[in-house]
N, C-alpha and C positions, 0 to 999 in steps of 0.2 A: 569387532564393530557391531553395535546393537542395530538390528534391523527395524524398519518401521513397524512391522507386525509384532515383534517382541516388545517394542515400546508401548504399543497400544494394549497389548495383552497384560503386561506386568504393571504399568503405571496407571492406577485408577484415576488420579487427578488429571493427568494429561489426557486420558481417554475421554473424560467428560468435556474437557475444554475443546478437544478436537471435534467431538460430536456437535457441540454448539456452533463451532466455527463452520463446519460443513453446511449445516442447514441454514444458518443466518446469512452466509455469504452467497449461497445459491439464491436466496430470497433477495439479497441486494441487487443481483444482476437482473432479476425479474423487474425490479423497480427501475433500474437504469435503462434497460431496453424499452420498457413501456413509456417512461418519461420522455426520452429522446425521440422515440417514434411518434408519440402523441404531439410533441412540439413541432416536429417536421411535417407531420400530416396536416396540422392546422395552419401552418405558416409557410412551409417550403423555404425557410430562411435559416442559413447557417448562423446568422447573428442571434437568433432566438436560442439555438443550441448553446451558443457562447454565453448568452444571458443565464441560462439554466446552470451551466457549469460554474459561472461566476457566483451565482446565488448559493452554490455549494461551497465554493472555495473561500469566500470571505468569512462565513461563520466558522469554517474549519480553522482558518488562521487565527481568528479571535479566540476560539476555544482552546487552542494549544497551550498557551501559558497557564490558563486556569486549570486545565486538565493535569498538566505536569505538576503543579503545586499540590493539587488535591490528591493525586495518586501517590505523592511522596509524604502526605500527611495522614491520610485515612486508610481504612481497610480497603485494599484494591479490589477484593472480591465483591464487596458491597457496592463500590462505585461502578463496577462493570455491570452488575445486575440492574442498578438504577438506570444506567444508560440504555440497556436493552428494553426495559419497560417503557421508557419515554419514547424510544424509537418505534416500538410497536404501535403506540397510539398515533404518532405522526404518520407512519406508513399507512395505517387504515384510512386516514383522512384524505389520502391521495385519490380515493374513489370519487371524491367530490369534484375532481378535475375532469372526469371522463367526458362529460357532455357539455363542457364549457369551451367556447372558442377563444376566450381571452387567456392569457398565460400568467397573470400575476399570482394566482394561487399555486401554480407549479413552482414559481420562484420562492414564495414564502415557505411552502412545505419542504422544498429541497434544502433551504437554509436551516430550518429547524432540525431536519434529519441529520445534516452534517455537523451542526453544532454539538449534538450529543455523541457523535461517533468517536472523537479522539479519546473520550473518557474510557471507551471500551478497547479500541485498537491499541492505544499506548499502554493501557493496563494489561492487556494480554502479553505484550512484549515484556513488560516489567516483571510479571510473575513467572515468566518461563524458567529462570534459574532457580526459583523457589519450588516449583513443582517437578522439575527434572533433576535427577541426580547428576553427579560429576561425570559419570560415564554416558549419560543420556543426552547431555546438553546439545552437542552438535547435531545429533540425530533429531532431537525435538525441534530445533530451529529449522533444520532442512525440511522436516515433515510439515511444520506449520506453514512455511512459505510454499512448499509444493502443493499442499492442500488448497491454499489460497488461489493458486493458479489452476488447479484441477476444477475448483468450483467456478472459476471464471470461464473455463472451457465448457463445462456442463451447463452452468447457469445461463450463459449467453445463447448457446445453441437451443436449449429448452425454452428460454424466454422468447426468442424470436419466433419459434414455431408456435408457442402457446398463445402469444399475443395475436398472431394471425388467425388461430383457430378459435380461441375462447374470448378474446377481447382484453381490454386494459384492466377492467375492474378485478378480474380474477388474479391477475399478476400482482396488483397492489394488495389484495387480501392475503395472498400467499406470502408476500414479504412481511406483513404484520405478524402472521402466525410464526414465521421463522424466528423473529426476535423473541417471541414468548418461549419458544423451544430453547433458544440460546440462554435465556435467563434461567430457565429450569436447570439446564445442564451446568451452568456456572454455580448455581445454588448447591449442587451436589458435591462441590469440592470440599475436601477435609483439610483443615489447616495443618501443614507440615511443620517442620522445625521453625520456630519463630513466628508462625502465622503469616497472614497476608498484609499486615501493616509493617512498613519498613522501620527498622530500628532507628530511633532518634531520641534526643533529649526532649523534655517537656517544652512545649511552645511557650514563649514569653508573650506578654500582652502585646508588645510591639509587633511580633511576628504574626499574631492572629489577625490584627487589623491592617497589617501592611504586608500582604503576601508577595508583593512585587519584589521585596528584598530577597525572598527565597528564590524567586525565579531568576533574579539577577545573579544570585549565588551559583545557580545552575549554569548560567551563561559563562561566568568566570571559570567554572570548572571545565567546561567544554573548550574554552579558549586556551586554557593552560595545558591541554593535551592535544598536540598536533594531529595525532591520528584520528581522534574523535571529531575534531573540527574539520579535518580533511574529508572524512566520510560524509559529514553533513554538507560540505560545500559541493561534493560531486553530485549529491542529490539535487542541489540547487542548479548545477550545470545541466543535469538531465532535464529538469523541469522547464528550462528555457525553450526546448522544443517539445517536451512531453506534454505540456499544457495544450498546445495546438493539436497534438496527436489525439487527445481525448475527444476533441470536436470533429476532427477529420475522419475518425473511425465511423462515426454515424453518417457523415456527409458522403463518404465513399460508398458505404453499404446501401444507403437509401437513394442517393441522387446520382453520383458518378457512375456506379454500376447498375443503378435503377432496379434494385432487388427488394425494396420495401423493408419492413421490420425483420424479415428473415435474413436479408442481406446484412443488416447491422449485426444480427446475432452471429452470422457466419464469420464476418471479419473479426469480431471480438473473440469468437470461439477459436479461430485459428491462431490468434494472438495468444490465447490461453494454452494451446498445444505447444507453441514455442516456449512459453514460460515453463511448462512441465519438463520439456526436454532440457532446458537450461538449468532448471532446479536439480534434476538428476545429475547433470555434469558438475554443478556446484557442490553438491553433496559428496560426490566422489573425490573431487579435488580437495575439499576441505580437510580430508584426512591425510593428504599426501604432500601438499606443497609447503615449502618454507615460507616464512614471512616475507622474504625478499621476492620470491616468485609470485606470492599473492599480490603484491603491489604492481608488478609488471602485468599480471593477468587483468587487473582492473582497467589499465590503459587499453589493452587489446579489446576488451569487451566493449568499451564505449566507441572505439573506432568501427568495430563490426556493427554495432547497434545502429549508429547514425548512417553508415553507408547502406545497410540493408533497408533502412526506412526510406532513404532517397529513392532506391530502386522500386520499392513498393509503390511510392507515389507516382512513378512514371509508367508503371505497367498498364498496358491496354487489355491484357488477358487476365480475367478474374482469377484463374487458377494460379498463375505466376505471382500475381499480387499477394495472394494468400501465402504462398511459399516464402516470399521475402518478409512479410510482416511477422511470420512465425520465426524466421531467422533473427530478425531484429529483436524480438522479445526474448528469444533464448539467450542472447548476449546480456540483456538486462538482468535476467534471472540469475545467471552465473555470478554477476557482480553483487546482486542483492544478497544471495546466500552467504557469500564469502564476507561481505561487509557486516552483516548482522552477527555472524559468528564472532567476528573481531570485537564488536561492541559488547556482546554478552560476556566475553572473556575479560574485557578491560574496563568496563564502566562499574563504578562503585554502586552497590545496591541503593544507598541512600539518595543517589542522584539519578537512578535509572528512569523513573517516571518523567522527570524533567528533560532528560536527554532525548528520550524517544519522542515525547510530545513536542519539544522544540524543533527537532528535525522534521517532524510532520508539518509543523507550522511553516518552517522555512520553505519546504518544498511546495506547499499549497500557495504561499505568497507569490512565488515566482510563477507557478502554474497559472495563477489568477491573471497576471499580466500577460502571459503567453496566450491564454485562452481569449482574453479581451482583444488582443491585437489580431489573433487569427479570425475571430468573429467579424471584426471590422474589415479585415482584408478579404474575407469571403464575399463581401459585397462588391469588390472591385477586381479581384484576381481569381484565376482558375485554382481550384483546390489542389491540383497537381503542383503548381508553383509554390503554394503555401507549404505543402508537404515536403518538398525538396528543401526549403529553407529550414523547416523544423528539424529535419534529419541532420543538416549541417550544424545547426546550433547545438544539438545534443552531442555531436561528435567532439565539439570543442572541449568537453569535459576531460577527454583523454589528454589534451594538451596541458591543462592545469595540473592534473594528477601526475602526469609524467614529469613535468617540471619540478614539482614538489618532491617527487621520489628521487630524481637524478641529482638534485641539489642537497639531498640529505635532510630534508625538512619533515620526513615521516618516520622517525625512529619508533621501534616497538616499545610501547610503554609497559609498565608493570601490570600484571594481571590482577586486577582488583575485583572483578566480577566472579572469577573462578581462580582458585589457587593454581600455580603452575603445575604442581604434581597431580592436579585433579583433571587436567585437560586430556582428552583422548590422544594417545600417541600410537602410531602404527608403523614403526620402523622409520627408516630414513626417507626424506622427501624424494619423490621419483619424477617430479616435473620441474 
């Protein structure tokens, strides 16, 4: 089994991708904490936080189909660099919001930032099997997701403390610089076998002017593969409560526990610690469990996730609230690592950009509704009540997945992303 350190030492392309990921994602969390804290400091309203989240969700949903088609048409490396450069400019403009009491500019810039994001995030997922060898793929996927959760932990802790100490403007400036670093890191990638443009026949005139047909083709591909569709739908199920959770993290840290920007950072940071623990467990399991046991594990993960989130929402003691939010996120992380590994093995390269972008859009669509309802509910109901409802909704994902598994609706498909003999195998399953 290839270790994380061996992968970073031996694989130059992955090392640069990883470096860009670390810096840009820490910068992202500086932006998140600063924006949510600024909005709450000016208004003390959960509805405004909901508005900010919706202003991010709607453009992300709109960008998904476009990003998917472009990533399956053009050089994915160049698309990712362009996304980083655009986000650097937008992130710098957030400095203009610091001394304003109105919130419309926060909404506008948040929307622009998130519209550009799927072109990078889906592109990073799509190129992973290109820059990682057959023996490195599971390790690369696990490290990519574990890094995402490490940066969540570090970034939110640092952001909460930094905003308290140095103010909002420095947080926004740091976010802009992080995107420039990411663009530089991605520019250092060297084209491996086949390059970063997915193989395909030349575009016809009809395809150039009617990209929707390509996107619809990707939807048909997902629908024809029960496992890929099932993984997409459990993301939707999680988002029914997960959208509300994005708002509640800030409300619990700033208002319920009355700990200001640092409180928001601590809640998000402990959620990140849970994700790290879950990512490590998912990495370990990915080498050992059979496909059948993988499907059973997903159901257990979502039951644990929802139950722990309900307990988090009811805790009066800040320490125990942090323990349960970490446990909830650990369960999500195990599911995420295992699911993405399955997608990398089973999704055909020519559809990879559309599959990842479509899933991202589906999740954001449902999160958008969840966030909107949570924001409205926060004007009338206690945050703890809303949190309990969010946890229960996320747990229902386990029911759908379990039903599909028990009725034989999730057969293992052919491995189109990676050949069967190229997947890491380490003895008989032990779980």
